N, C-alpha and C positions, 0 to 999 in steps of 0.2 A: 357338442359335436351331433351331426344328422346322420342316423341309420337309413340306408333303403335296402331293400330284400328285391333281389330280381330272380325269375327262373326262367333261362333260355330254353330248356327242353321239357315244356310242360304238359305237352300234348301231341295228340298224333292225329289231329287233323287234316284232312285231306282236301283244298278247294275245288269246287265244283268243276274248273276249267281243267284240272289234273288228275280227275277221278280214272279215267281211263288209260292213264300211265302206271297207274296201280292196283290196275285189276289182277285179282290173284294174289294179291301181296299183303293180304289182311293178318296172316301170320306174321310176316317181317313186321307191318308197323305195329303190330301189339306187341312186338318184342322189344328188348332194350336200345334196339338199332334205330326203332321209331321213334323213341321217348324216354324219360325217366320217370319212369313208373313210380306214384306216391309222391312224386316231390312238388307237384303243384297244389295238392290241396297243405300240404306241410308249411309251402311256403307262404300260403293263404294265409294260414292259421296265427304263424309266428308274427307276419306283418300286421293281423289285427290285434294280437295281444301287445304289440310295440307300439301300436297305433302310429305305424311308418310308413314312409312310399312305399308302392309297389308296384312292380314291373316283371310282366309275364307275357308269355307267348305260348298257343296251342298248336301253332302250327306243324307238322312234322316236320323232324331234322332228315328226313329221306327225301323231303322237296328241296330244304335251304337250310344250314346250319348256320342259327344266330350266333352262336359261340365261337363262331371261326372268322377268321380275319378274312379282309374280302377277296385276297390271292390265294388262300388255305388251297391246297388241291382238294382237299373234302370238303370244301364250301357245299359243294352239291354232292351228291351219293352216287354210286354206280347207277341208281335208276335214273335221278337227275340228271346226271352229266350229258345225257344223251339229248336232252332239248338243244333248240337252236339258241343261237347267241343274242338274238332278240328277246326270245323268251325269255332266256334267262336272265337278261337286263331287266326284265316286265317284274317278273319275281322280287330281282333286289330293289327294285323300286318301291314294289308295295309292300313287301313284307320286311326285308335287312333292315334298308334306310331307317325307316320310321322308326321302329324297334331302337337299334341301336342310337338315336337321335335323340330319342325319349330320355334315356336313360342317361347319356352325356350331358343334354341341357340341364337335367336336374343336379349333377354333380357342380356342373357350370356356373350356376345360378346360387349355390352354397360356396364354394371356391370365391364368387367375387365380392361374399361379405367376409370371406378369412376364417369359414368353418369348415372343420373338417369332417368330411364326408367316411364314413364306416359303411363300406359295400357288400355285404351278405350273398354271394351268388348260391340258391340250391341247386343240389344234383342229388340223385342218386345213382349206384352201381349196382351191377349183378352180384350175385353170391357167387356164380362161376363164372369166369371171363376165359374165352380161348382154353378150356378143359382145366382151368387151374380153380380151385376156390380160394377167396379171397379172405386172409386172418386179421378183418377188421370190423368192426360196426359202424364208426365213424371216420370221414378222414377231414382233417383241416389243411387247406392246401394255402398257400402263401408263400412269397417271394423273398427267401434267407437274405437277400440284401435289402430289406427293407425292412429295419428295425423295428418298425411298430407293429408290423403286422407279426413279426414273430414273435415278440413279446406277448402281445394280444394271445394269439394262438395257445403258445405255450401256457397261458393266466385260464385261457379257457378250457382245455385241457386237464388242466390240475383241477379245476372249480367242477369240471364234471365226472370224474374219475373220485372225488371226494363225496359226491352225491349219490353217485351209482359206481361204485368201483368194480362190476361187471363187465363195466361197458369194455370193451376192445377201442381204444383211439390211436393212432396214427395220424403223424405229420406227412403231411404231401406222400399222401398215399390214398387213391390207388392210382393216381397222376401226379405229378411235379407240377408244383403251384405256380411254377413259371412258363408253363407251356402256352402255347397259344389259345386266346379266348378272351373274353368282353375285358374279365378283370385286368387281363396284360395288357388289352390295347389302353385301358383308362389309367393306368400307371406311367403310360407314357406319356400321355398329356395331361398329367397332375402332378404336381411334387407330392413328397411322403408327409409333408406336414398338413395337406390339404386333401389328401387320399388314401386309404387304406382298403384293399381288396382282399377278401376272403372267401375261398371258395370249398361249403361244408357240401362232403361228399357223403350221405349215410346208405348203408348196404340195405336193399331192398326186403332183406328178409324180417328186419326190423320196422321198418317203416310203416307196416299195415298199423301199428300201435301211436299212428304219429300224434294223438292227443296228448299222449303219456309222452313222446317226444318233445312234443311243444313246450310243456310245463319245463321239462329238464334242461332244455335250449336255452331258454328265454329266463328262469331262475340263477344260472349260472354264466349267464353273459356278463362280460369282467366291461371295466368300462376301457376306454381307448389310453393305454399309457401316455404320460407326458414325457417326450424322450427329444431332445437335441438333435435336428436333423438337419442344422446347417442353413444357411443362407439361399433361398431361392434363386 
């Protein structure tokens, strides 16, 4: 099995060409709408500890969201949506396609050898969203229809709870694991015996202690379950 770590919303950087577009938007760029705070350092430390391939992006999702499908209405934010069609095409070609292709290529290379990829996509969520306080520390997102992902997340949840009982862990929270995203896209490309995608969502309130979380997450990471998934 190959493990890959990705972080689609790792930063809030604005390319020089688009700085005028974001003039006066510093507060927004530094908010959860701009990026997943603390996600990139944790993702990097997990990849280093596991000695596994790592893909990340630091461009703000307010320019283009690398975790959205090409035709998703929120691929461009309310700020970047005003850009002309040609400029949007440039943004897609320069930032979106290379990132998505790099991850897809890695999974493809492994799949051609008959080796399963476990893809862990690292995200964070704000403790308060739309006026509601989120009642979880960790969310494990997966597609319930893909049995290996489901069993893997159940085991990971159990392992973490045994090591740190006070951690509040919820499955498919605060988002649904089968919602639009890079992981969902890759599920369509690869069968369940060659690809399993999990989105790890961590509350930003606890992400500040990322070194501690790195060890907890790595120490409790289960092996991929061997499940009969039927012919390809």
